[in-house]
C-alpha positions as CSV (number, residue, x, y, z in Angstrom):
1,X,0.0,0.0,0.1
2,X,3.1,1.9,-0.6
3,X,2.1,5.5,-1.7
4,X,4.3,7.3,-4.8
5,X,6.1,10.2,-3.4
6,X,6.0,13.2,-5.3
7,X,3.6,14.8,-8.0
8,X,4.6,18.3,-8.2
9,X,1.8,19.6,-9.6
10,X,0.8,23.4,-10.3
11,X,-1.8,23.5,-7.9
12,X,0.6,23.0,-5.5
13,X,3.1,25.6,-6.3
14,X,0.1,28.1,-7.0
15,X,-1.3,27.5,-3.4
16,X,1.9,27.1,-1.7
17,X,2.9,30.9,-2.6
18,X,-0.2,32.7,-0.8
19,X,-0.6,36.0,0.0
20,X,1.2,36.9,3.4
21,X,-0.8,35.8,6.4
22,X,-3.5,34.0,5.0
23,X,-3.6,30.5,5.3
24,X,-5.8,27.6,4.2
25,X,-6.7,24.9,6.8
26,X,-8.5,21.7,6.0
27,X,-9.7,18.8,8.7
28,X,-11.0,15.0,7.2
29,X,-12.0,12.2,8.8
30,X,-10.3,9.8,6.7
31,X,-11.4,6.3,7.6
32,X,-8.2,4.7,7.8
33,X,-8.1,5.0,4.2
34,X,-11.3,2.9,3.4
35,X,-13.6,4.7,1.3
36,X,-17.6,4.5,0.5
37,X,-16.7,1.6,-1.7
38,X,-15.1,0.2,0.9
39,X,-11.9,0.0,-0.8
40,X,-8.5,0.6,1.5
41,X,-6.6,3.4,-1.1
42,X,-4.5,5.9,1.0
43,X,-3.3,7.3,-2.5
44,X,-7.0,7.9,-3.0
45,X,-7.0,10.1,0.5
46,X,-3.5,11.8,-0.4
47,X,-5.4,13.2,-4.1
48,X,-7.7,14.4,-2.1
49,X,-5.5,16.8,0.5
50,X,-3.4,17.8,-2.8
51,X,-6.4,19.1,-4.4
52,X,-7.0,21.6,-1.7
53,X,-3.3,22.3,-1.3
54,X,-4.0,23.2,2.6
55,X,-1.2,24.5,4.8
56,X,-2.8,22.7,7.7
57,X,-5.0,19.8,7.6
58,X,-6.0,17.6,11.2
59,X,-7.0,13.9,10.2
60,X,-9.0,11.3,12.4
61,X,-9.1,8.2,12.3
62,X,-5.6,7.7,11.2
63,X,-3.8,4.0,11.5
64,X,-0.2,3.4,12.1
65,X,1.5,0.3,11.6
66,X,-2.2,-1.9,11.9
67,X,-2.6,-5.2,10.2
68,X,-6.1,-3.9,8.6
69,X,-4.0,-1.1,6.2
70,X,-0.8,-3.5,5.8
71,X,1.2,-2.6,8.8
72,X,2.3,1.1,6.6
73,X,2.8,4.6,8.2
74,X,-0.3,6.2,6.9
75,X,0.2,9.5,7.9
76,X,4.3,9.4,7.0
77,X,3.5,8.3,3.4
78,X,0.3,11.2,3.3
79,X,2.8,13.6,4.2
80,X,5.3,12.0,1.8
81,X,2.9,12.4,-1.3
82,X,2.0,16.4,0.0
83,X,5.5,17.0,0.8
84,X,4.5,18.1,4.3
85,X,5.4,17.5,7.8
86,X,3.2,15.3,9.6
87,X,2.5,15.1,13.4
88,X,0.9,11.8,15.2
89,X,-1.2,11.6,18.3
90,X,-2.2,7.7,18.6
91,X,-5.5,7.1,21.1
92,X,-5.2,3.2,21.2
93,X,-3.1,0.3,20.6
94,X,-5.6,-1.1,17.3
95,X,-4.7,-4.7,15.7
96,X,-0.9,-5.0,16.2
97,X,-0.5,-1.0,15.7
98,X,-2.0,2.3,16.5
99,X,-5.3,4.3,15.9
100,X,-5.5,7.9,16.5
101,X,-5.8,11.4,14.6
102,X,-2.9,13.5,13.1
103,X,-1.5,16.9,11.6
104,X,0.5,17.4,8.1
105,X,1.9,20.9,7.8
106,X,3.5,22.6,4.9
107,X,5.4,24.6,7.4
108,X,7.7,22.9,10.2
109,X,6.1,23.2,13.6
110,X,7.9,24.5,16.1
111,X,6.9,22.1,18.6
112,X,3.3,19.8,19.1
113,X,2.3,17.6,21.6
114,X,-0.8,15.7,22.5
115,X,-3.0,14.9,25.8
116,X,-6.0,12.6,26.7
117,X,-9.3,13.8,26.2
118,X,-12.6,12.3,27.9
119,X,-13.7,8.8,26.0
120,X,-15.2,6.3,28.0
121,X,-16.5,3.9,25.3
122,X,-13.0,4.9,23.2
123,X,-10.2,6.5,24.6
124,X,-9.7,10.5,23.1
125,X,-6.6,12.9,22.5
126,X,-5.9,16.6,21.3
127,X,-3.4,17.2,19.4
128,X,-1.5,20.6,19.6
129,X,1.1,22.0,17.2
130,X,2.6,25.7,17.8
131,X,3.7,27.3,14.3
132,X,5.6,31.0,13.9
133,X,2.2,32.7,13.4
134,X,-0.3,30.3,15.2
135,X,-1.3,27.1,17.0
136,X,-3.5,24.4,15.4
137,X,-5.2,21.7,17.3
138,X,-6.9,18.2,16.1
139,X,-9.2,16.2,17.8
140,X,-12.1,13.6,17.3
141,X,-14.2,13.9,20.4
142,X,-16.1,10.9,22.1
143,X,-19.5,9.8,20.8
144,X,-21.1,10.6,24.2
145,X,-22.0,14.0,25.2
146,X,-21.1,14.3,28.4
147,X,-17.6,13.4,27.6
148,X,-17.6,15.9,24.6
149,X,-18.9,18.5,27.2
150,X,-16.1,17.5,29.7
151,X,-13.1,17.7,26.7
152,X,-14.4,21.2,25.7
153,X,-13.7,22.6,29.4
154,X,-10.4,20.5,29.3
155,X,-9.1,22.2,26.0
156,X,-10.6,25.8,26.6
157,X,-8.7,25.4,30.1
158,X,-5.3,24.2,28.2
159,X,-6.0,26.9,25.6
160,X,-6.6,29.6,27.6
161,X,-3.1,30.9,28.5
162,X,-1.6,30.5,24.4
163,X,-0.2,34.1,23.0
164,X,-1.3,33.4,19.6
165,X,-4.3,33.1,17.5
166,X,-5.6,29.0,17.9
167,X,-7.1,27.0,15.7
168,X,-9.0,23.6,16.3
169,X,-10.5,21.3,13.5
170,X,-12.0,17.8,13.8
171,X,-14.7,15.6,13.6
172,X,-16.6,16.6,16.8
173,X,-19.6,14.0,16.5
174,X,-22.0,16.8,17.7
175,X,-24.5,18.5,15.4
176,X,-24.3,22.2,15.0
177,X,-27.7,22.4,17.6
178,X,-26.0,20.3,20.2
179,X,-25.7,21.4,23.6
180,X,-21.6,20.4,22.9
181,X,-21.8,23.5,20.0
182,X,-23.2,25.7,22.1
183,X,-20.9,25.4,25.1
184,X,-17.9,25.5,22.5
185,X,-19.4,28.2,20.5
186,X,-18.5,30.3,24.3
187,X,-14.9,30.8,23.7
188,X,-14.6,30.1,19.8
189,X,-16.2,31.1,16.6
190,X,-17.3,28.5,13.9
191,X,-14.7,29.3,10.5
192,X,-16.9,26.5,8.4
193,X,-20.3,26.6,7.8
194,X,-22.6,23.9,10.0
195,X,-25.1,24.6,7.3
196,X,-23.4,22.2,4.9
197,X,-23.5,18.7,5.5
198,X,-20.2,16.3,5.5
199,X,-21.8,12.7,6.8
200,X,-21.6,10.5,5.2
201,X,-20.2,11.7,2.0
202,X,-22.3,10.0,-0.6
203,X,-25.2,11.9,0.6
204,X,-24.3,13.6,3.5
205,X,-26.9,14.4,5.8
206,X,-25.6,15.9,8.7
207,X,-22.3,18.1,9.9
208,X,-19.9,16.4,12.3
209,X,-16.9,18.4,11.1
210,X,-15.6,21.4,11.8
211,X,-13.0,24.2,11.6
212,X,-13.0,26.9,14.6
213,X,-11.4,30.0,16.1
214,X,-10.7,30.3,19.5
215,X,-11.8,33.7,21.4
216,X,-10.5,33.4,24.4
217,X,-7.2,35.2,24.6
218,X,-8.0,38.1,22.5
219,X,-6.5,37.6,19.0
220,X,-7.9,39.0,15.8
221,X,-8.8,36.8,12.2
222,X,-11.2,36.6,9.8
223,X,-12.5,34.2,7.4
224,X,-11.9,34.5,3.8
225,X,-13.8,31.7,2.2
226,X,-15.0,28.4,3.6
227,X,-16.4,25.4,1.8
228,X,-17.2,21.6,2.0
229,X,-15.1,19.2,-0.3
230,X,-18.1,17.8,-2.6
231,X,-15.3,14.1,-2.6
232,X,-17.8,11.5,-2.1
233,X,-15.9,8.0,-2.7
234,X,-12.5,8.3,-0.8
235,X,-13.9,8.3,2.7
236,X,-17.2,8.5,4.7
237,X,-16.7,12.0,5.8
238,X,-16.5,15.1,3.4
239,X,-13.3,17.6,4.0
240,X,-14.2,20.7,5.3
241,X,-11.8,24.1,4.1
242,X,-11.5,27.5,5.8
243,X,-9.4,30.3,4.3
244,X,-8.3,32.4,7.1
245,X,-6.7,36.1,7.8
246,X,-3.9,36.5,10.4
247,X,-4.3,40.3,11.9
248,X,-0.8,41.5,11.3
249,X,1.1,42.5,14.4
250,X,1.4,46.4,14.3
251,X,5.2,46.1,13.9
252,X,4.9,43.9,11.0
253,X,2.7,46.0,8.9
254,X,5.6,48.0,7.5
255,X,7.5,46.7,4.6
256,X,9.4,49.5,4.2
257,X,10.4,53.1,5.3
258,X,8.5,55.9,3.8
259,X,10.3,57.6,0.6
260,X,9.9,60.9,-0.6
261,X,9.4,61.6,-4.5
262,X,8.2,64.2,-7.1
263,X,8.9,67.0,-5.1
264,X,7.3,69.6,-7.8
265,X,5.0,72.1,-8.0
266,X,4.4,73.2,-4.1
267,X,3.7,69.1,-3.5
268,X,5.8,66.0,-2.7
269,X,4.6,62.6,-2.6
270,X,5.2,60.1,0.2
271,X,5.0,56.4,-0.7
272,X,5.8,53.1,1.4
273,X,4.5,49.4,0.9
274,X,3.6,47.5,3.6
275,X,3.2,43.3,4.5
276,X,-0.8,43.6,4.3
277,X,-3.7,45.3,2.8
278,X,-4.0,48.6,5.0
279,X,-6.1,51.6,4.8
280,X,-3.0,54.7,4.5
281,X,-3.0,58.0,5.7
282,X,0.0,60.7,6.2
283,X,0.2,63.1,8.9
284,X,2.0,66.5,8.4
285,X,2.7,69.7,9.2
286,X,5.4,72.5,10.6
287,X,5.5,70.9,14.0
288,X,4.5,67.5,15.4
289,X,1.5,68.9,17.7
290,X,-0.4,70.3,15.1
291,X,-1.1,67.9,11.8
292,X,-3.3,67.6,8.8
293,X,-4.3,64.6,7.4
294,X,-4.1,63.3,3.4
295,X,-4.7,60.3,1.9
296,X,-5.2,59.2,-1.7
297,X,-8.8,59.4,-3.1
298,X,-10.2,58.0,-6.5
299,X,-13.2,58.7,-8.0
300,X,-15.2,59.3,-4.5
301,X,-13.2,56.4,-2.7
302,X,-10.2,56.7,-0.3
303,X,-8.0,54.2,-1.8
304,X,-8.0,50.8,0.7
305,X,-7.0,47.5,0.9
306,X,-3.9,47.8,-0.5
307,X,0.0,46.9,0.2
308,X,1.7,49.8,-2.1
309,X,0.9,53.3,-1.2
310,X,1.7,57.0,-2.5
311,X,0.2,59.8,-0.8
312,X,0.3,63.7,-2.2
313,X,1.0,66.4,-0.1
314,X,-0.5,69.5,-2.0
315,X,-0.5,73.1,-0.9
316,X,3.1,73.4,1.2
317,X,4.5,76.5,1.8
318,X,8.2,76.8,-0.1
319,X,11.3,76.9,2.3
320,X,9.4,75.6,5.2
321,X,10.2,72.8,7.1
322,X,7.6,69.9,7.6
323,X,7.4,66.9,9.7
324,X,5.6,63.6,8.3
325,X,4.5,60.4,9.5
326,X,2.7,57.3,7.7
327,X,-0.1,55.8,9.6
328,X,-1.7,52.0,8.0
329,X,-4.3,50.3,9.4
330,X,-4.7,46.4,8.8
331,X,-7.7,45.7,6.9
332,X,-8.7,42.1,7.4
333,X,-12.2,42.0,5.5
334,X,-13.2,44.2,2.8
335,X,-16.5,43.6,1.9
336,X,-19.4,45.3,0.4
337,X,-21.5,45.9,4.0
338,X,-18.6,44.5,6.1
339,X,-15.0,45.9,6.9
340,X,-13.0,44.4,9.7
341,X,-9.8,45.8,11.0
342,X,-6.8,45.0,12.6
343,X,-3.8,47.4,14.7
344,X,-2.6,50.4,12.8
345,X,1.1,51.1,12.3
346,X,2.6,54.5,13.3
347,X,6.1,55.9,11.6
348,X,8.1,58.1,13.7
349,X,8.6,61.8,12.4
350,X,10.2,62.7,9.4
351,X,11.1,65.6,8.0
352,X,11.7,67.5,4.5
353,X,11.7,71.2,2.8
354,X,11.1,72.0,-0.5
355,X,13.0,74.7,-1.9
356,X,11.9,78.2,-1.1
357,X,11.1,81.0,-3.7
358,X,14.1,82.6,-5.2
359,X,16.7,79.9,-4.0
360,X,20.0,79.4,-6.4
361,X,21.8,76.8,-3.9
362,X,21.3,73.0,-4.3
363,X,23.1,69.7,-4.5
364,X,22.1,66.5,-6.3
365,X,23.6,63.2,-6.3
366,X,23.1,61.3,-9.5
367,X,23.3,57.1,-9.8
368,X,23.2,55.4,-12.7
369,X,23.3,52.0,-13.8
370,X,23.8,49.8,-10.2
371,X,21.9,47.1,-12.2
372,X,21.3,45.6,-8.5
373,X,24.7,45.7,-7.3
374,X,24.4,46.4,-3.5
375,X,28.1,46.3,-2.8
376,X,28.3,49.3,-6.0
377,X,25.8,51.1,-4.6
378,X,27.7,51.0,-1.1
379,X,30.7,52.3,-2.6
380,X,29.7,55.0,-4.6
381,X,27.4,56.1,-1.9
382,X,30.3,56.3,1.0
383,X,31.7,58.9,-1.5
384,X,28.8,61.2,-1.2
385,X,27.2,60.2,2.1
386,X,28.7,63.3,3.7
387,X,27.6,65.7,1.4
388,X,24.2,68.1,2.4
389,X,22.4,66.5,-0.9
390,X,18.8,67.6,-1.4
391,X,17.8,65.5,-4.0
392,X,19.0,62.0,-5.7
393,X,18.3,60.9,-9.1
394,X,18.6,57.3,-10.3
395,X,19.2,57.8,-13.9
396,X,18.6,54.7,-15.4
397,X,19.3,50.6,-14.9
398,X,19.3,50.8,-11.2
399,X,16.9,47.8,-11.4
400,X,17.9,45.0,-13.6
401,X,14.9,43.5,-15.5
402,X,12.8,42.9,-12.5
403,X,11.0,39.8,-13.1
404,X,8.8,39.8,-9.7
405,X,7.9,41.9,-7.0
406,X,10.8,41.0,-4.9
407,X,13.1,42.3,-7.9
408,X,12.0,45.4,-7.4
409,X,11.1,45.4,-3.7
410,X,14.6,44.2,-2.5
411,X,16.5,47.1,-4.5
412,X,13.8,49.7,-3.7
413,X,14.6,49.3,0.1
414,X,18.1,49.4,-0.3
415,X,18.7,52.3,-2.5
416,X,16.3,54.6,-0.3
417,X,17.9,53.7,2.8
418,X,21.1,54.2,1.6
419,X,20.3,58.1,0.3
420,X,18.1,58.5,3.3
421,X,14.9,58.8,1.2
422,X,12.5,59.3,4.0
423,X,14.0,63.0,4.2
424,X,15.6,63.3,1.1
425,X,13.3,63.4,-2.5
426,X,14.8,60.7,-4.8
427,X,13.4,60.7,-8.3
428,X,13.6,57.3,-10.8
429,X,14.1,57.1,-14.6
430,X,14.1,54.4,-16.3
431,X,16.8,53.0,-18.2
432,X,16.4,50.2,-21.2
433,X,16.5,47.2,-18.4
434,X,13.6,48.8,-16.0
435,X,11.9,48.3,-19.0
436,X,12.4,44.6,-19.3
437,X,10.9,41.5,-17.9
438,X,7.5,40.8,-16.6
439,X,7.2,43.1,-13.5
440,X,8.4,45.7,-15.9
441,X,4.8,47.3,-16.6
442,X,4.4,47.5,-12.5
443,X,7.3,50.0,-11.9
444,X,4.8,52.6,-12.0
445,X,3.2,51.6,-9.1
446,X,6.2,51.8,-6.7
447,X,7.4,55.2,-8.5
448,X,5.5,58.3,-8.5
449,X,6.2,59.8,-12.0
450,X,5.4,63.6,-12.7
451,X,2.1,64.4,-14.6
452,X,2.1,60.2,-15.1
453,X,4.8,60.5,-17.3
454,X,7.8,58.8,-17.5
455,X,9.1,62.2,-18.2
456,X,9.0,65.8,-17.5
457,X,10.6,69.1,-16.3
458,X,10.6,70.7,-12.8
459,X,12.2,73.6,-11.0
460,X,14.8,73.3,-8.1
461,X,14.8,77.3,-7.2
462,X,15.9,78.6,-10.5
463,X,17.2,76.2,-11.9
464,X,15.4,73.8,-14.8
465,X,15.9,70.0,-15.2
466,X,14.6,68.2,-17.9
467,X,13.8,64.7,-17.7
468,X,13.4,62.4,-20.7
469,X,13.1,58.3,-21.5
470,X,14.6,56.9,-24.4
471,X,12.9,53.5,-24.1
472,X,14.8,50.5,-25.5
473,X,18.0,50.2,-27.5
474,X,16.4,48.0,-30.2
475,X,14.2,48.7,-33.1
476,X,10.3,48.1,-32.2
477,X,10.0,45.2,-34.4
478,X,13.4,43.4,-33.1
479,X,12.5,39.7,-32.4
480,X,13.0,40.0,-28.7
481,X,10.5,42.3,-28.0
482,X,7.6,40.2,-29.9
483,X,5.9,42.8,-30.8
484,X,4.8,44.4,-27.8
485,X,7.0,47.9,-28.0
486,X,6.3,51.1,-29.6
487,X,8.7,53.5,-28.4
488,X,8.8,55.1,-31.7
489,X,5.8,56.8,-31.1
490,X,6.5,57.5,-27.6
491,X,9.8,59.2,-28.6
492,X,7.9,60.8,-31.1
493,X,5.5,62.2,-28.2
494,X,8.7,63.4,-26.2
495,X,9.7,65.2,-29.5
496,X,6.3,67.4,-29.0
497,X,7.2,67.8,-25.2
498,X,10.6,68.9,-25.8
499,X,9.7,71.2,-28.3
500,X,7.4,72.8,-26.0
501,X,9.5,72.9,-22.7
502,X,12.1,74.5,-24.9
503,X,9.8,77.5,-25.5
504,X,8.2,77.5,-22.2
505,X,8.4,80.3,-19.8
506,X,9.7,78.0,-17.2
507,X,12.6,77.3,-19.1
508,X,13.5,80.7,-20.6
509,X,13.9,82.3,-17.3
510,X,15.7,79.7,-15.1
511,X,19.0,80.6,-14.4
512,X,20.4,76.7,-15.0
513,X,19.3,74.2,-17.7
514,X,20.0,70.3,-16.9
515,X,18.8,67.9,-19.1
516,X,18.7,64.4,-17.7
517,X,18.0,60.8,-19.6
518,X,19.3,57.4,-19.5
519,X,20.8,56.7,-22.9
520,X,22.8,59.2,-24.7
521,X,21.8,61.7,-27.9
522,X,25.8,62.3,-28.0
523,X,28.6,59.8,-27.4
524,X,26.3,56.7,-27.4
525,X,28.0,53.8,-29.5
526,X,24.6,51.8,-29.9
527,X,24.0,51.3,-34.1
528,X,20.5,52.2,-33.0
529,X,20.1,55.7,-32.1
530,X,16.6,56.9,-32.4
531,X,17.1,59.2,-29.8
532,X,20.0,61.0,-31.4
533,X,17.6,60.9,-34.9
534,X,14.5,62.2,-33.1
535,X,15.8,64.8,-30.7
536,X,18.7,65.8,-32.2
537,X,17.9,68.7,-33.9
538,X,16.1,70.1,-31.0
539,X,18.8,69.8,-29.1
540,X,21.4,71.7,-31.3
541,X,20.5,74.9,-30.2
542,X,18.8,74.4,-26.6
543,X,20.6,76.0,-23.6
544,X,21.4,73.5,-21.5
545,X,24.4,73.9,-19.6
546,X,25.1,70.1,-19.2
547,X,23.4,66.5,-19.7
548,X,23.7,63.3,-17.6
549,X,23.5,60.7,-19.0
550,X,24.3,56.8,-18.7
551,X,23.8,53.1,-20.4
552,X,27.1,52.9,-22.0
553,X,28.9,51.6,-18.6
554,X,31.9,53.8,-19.3
555,X,32.2,57.0,-18.2
556,X,33.4,59.6,-20.4
557,X,33.0,63.5,-20.8
558,X,32.6,65.0,-24.2
559,X,33.0,68.9,-23.9
560,X,30.7,71.4,-26.2
561,X,31.0,70.4,-29.6
562,X,33.4,67.1,-29.5
563,X,30.5,65.0,-30.8
564,X,28.0,67.3,-32.1
565,X,26.8,68.6,-28.4
566,X,25.7,71.9,-28.0
567,X,26.5,71.6,-23.9
568,X,28.8,69.4,-22.3
569,X,27.7,65.8,-22.0
570,X,28.7,63.3,-19.2
571,X,28.2,59.6,-19.2
572,X,28.3,57.9,-16.0
573,X,30.1,54.5,-15.9
574,X,28.9,50.9,-15.1
575,X,28.1,48.4,-12.4
576,X,31.4,46.8,-11.4
577,X,33.2,48.2,-8.8
578,X,36.0,49.2,-11.6
579,X,33.7,51.0,-14.0
580,X,31.4,52.5,-11.7
581,X,31.1,56.4,-10.8
582,X,28.8,58.7,-9.4
583,X,28.0,62.5,-9.8
584,X,27.4,65.2,-7.3
585,X,25.9,68.4,-8.9
586,X,26.6,71.5,-6.6
587,X,25.0,75.4,-7.6
588,X,25.8,78.3,-5.6
589,X,24.5,81.4,-6.6
590,X,24.9,81.4,-9.9
591,X,27.8,79.1,-10.2
592,X,27.0,75.4,-11.0
593,X,29.5,72.8,-10.8
594,X,29.8,69.0,-11.4
595,X,32.3,66.0,-9.9
596,X,32.1,62.7,-11.0
597,X,33.7,60.0,-8.8
598,X,34.6,56.9,-9.0
599,X,33.6,54.1,-6.1
600,X,37.4,53.9,-5.3
601,X,36.8,57.4,-4.1
602,X,38.7,59.2,-7.1
603,X,37.5,62.4,-8.7
604,X,37.7,61.8,-12.4
605,X,36.6,65.0,-13.3
606,X,35.6,68.5,-11.6
607,X,34.6,71.6,-13.2
608,X,32.3,74.4,-13.4
609,X,29.3,74.6,-16.0
């Protein structure tokens, strides 16, 4: 009766990666593997469990090494089939082996134990397993009501001191309207629907199987979904399933520190990520005692039940120092007429300041082509960490072809922490590598673009910055894009923007003008150079003081006229420690200077612009 090991199916994988703090519980009386057809087939039981893909399953009527199942180790075999940990609690000796209950779990338990429960016709047990975030119990109650009631008292007392959420699952041998269920619900809440029948499996007439949550220790959680599995043959009971959202402790709600973006037009965007769905807001003011609230509203609704947060603070006083903190209240359940909330996380206070009118001075730091290389980022930042910089620009290819969320969140957390983005605003520009891979279209969820575009212009005091997005470095019809790109149209759109920007009052009145984009228009060695073709004529007479570029992975400087350029061009280095560079742009009065430093601290170029 040995079960084949394995069967790695997509269903298992899909449900093993569930939303954080969401768990799936299952309870199943398996009748020692004998189905309604009286055929002994534990592999059939294993497949039922596999199709449900629970995080924990409570099993009742489990034989271990008994003669009626051919002396097999049934629980171990079920665990092997489903790639789960197993825990067994024997209740009685039976036909050369043991008979009892068990648990299977995806997560390795911290520990488990079992204890006797009242049962005059047959000994009964309670199996208790502790996991990192909760405690899960399995039992199979006596057939005698007096023993059932006594068992409720025993397990309630046993669980009352547990500080984690506690769940109980099993065949209770009691109907929903029985005295046992009524007493049990004084300290427990039903997480499965007692109106759905579970026994007998072929034509169920009664509900005997339940999953419950303990309420006697003040823990909070909510049911997302529950069901009875319509399995009519494998056992004489049908399994019950419940999906549960656990409350996230306040100190675990924040996934990242807040980071500031888009400090333009008298406003600034505060962004952060959480580990749980929440409702978020920002509290801010010129002191910490008189605070306003800001949240994001969309079409009359406050944005909530999300994990990525961008809240815009508007109508700020330029030059004023502001204090702010971010707040996120967990949402356990978000339904049409029912919302359930968990804890609220509140950050410490941070500060920021927008440039005052007529500001002439600033310091900006520019990184490029980090490609997720944290060692390189650390080395470059160590060269500028003592500079009193006002904002930071990441000029493309700092994220290397993000395939999934963590490929964005990991570097984002690292870069923001390095530059202190909780109090110093950052601009994230796309390079061609941020455009690639499955998560590329999600990048704008984490970044805040000016006017919703990946290009734009802004003033920092009396200096005008123009940011462009060259897109990819190959033709749109190149086979690697599978017909999914139209950067030609996107570059033409920017040509219209650039022409309008160069003629704008803000551009013409600026004391200094700085152009920033990833792929160079001048000094680019690529065979395909669409940005040069489309924007070259516009830039020929544009009075920029400097252009800051990247992409080539090799530092270069082109003085005015050296490559057909009407202004100096600086191209940053690559991601290796040997080639990497960071640029420091400083303005004092009317004097604008640039310094290019490598990872070893050597100044490659320093000049007034």
